[in-house]
Residue, then its C-alpha position, 0 to 999 in steps of 0.5 A: m557494502t552488502e544489501k541490508y535485505k533481499i526480497l524473496g517474493q511479493y504478491i497481492k494477498d487481498l484485493s477488494s472493490e465494493t460498489p453496492d449498486v448503480e446509484t452508488y457507482i454514478f455518485v462515486r464516479e462524480h465524487i471520486g476526486k475526494y477519495q484519499l489514499n490511506i496507507d498502513i504497513n504491518s509486519k510479521a517475523l517468520k523464521n531465519k531473519t525472514i519477515e512478511v511485510n503487508t502494505i495496505f492501500k485503502f482508497e476511500d471517501k472520508e466524508q459521511n456519504k451514504k453512497k461509497s465505494h471501497f477499494e483496498i489492496i493488501y500487498s505482501t512482501i517476503i524479505k530476508i534480513n541480512e544477518e548483520i542487521n540487529d538494530k531495531k531502528e534500522l529494521e524499522k527503516i527497512i520495513l517502513c521505507d526501503v521495502q516500500i520504495k522498492i515495491y511501490p511501482n508494482l503496488e501503485k499499478a495494481l491499485l490503479d488496475l483495480l480502480h480502472n477495472s472497477g469502472y473508474p478509468e480516469i483515475k490516476f495518482d498525480k503525486k507519488v507516495n514519498f516513503e522517505e518523507l513519511y518515515k521522517q514525519r513519523f519520528n518528528 
């Protein structure tokens, strides 16, 4: 069986860490355990069965605190889809699941580097994102 897609390139499209002041930094340092990872994936068709897939990771506080830091990374992956793939569902699974599983280690490392370099060296993600599971949940 041939590969369904090929990754032509991947890069950090946008990287953001915002902590407005010292008071916020100290507050966030004490409450960063409440922060949650949100994932958004979008894609844009290019020419010749090539697709740009943007995976957005936001690490944020969902509570109504005045003092918040904002961490976001947009990770772009350029993929070329195999000529035989024409089924929309199969394409969706490649974009939302297969590509994500492949790029996740790089993306997670980039986000952790951002958090560590932003002054939160103790942050780590105990649970890995299960894209298979998220994909299945989407259709149930």
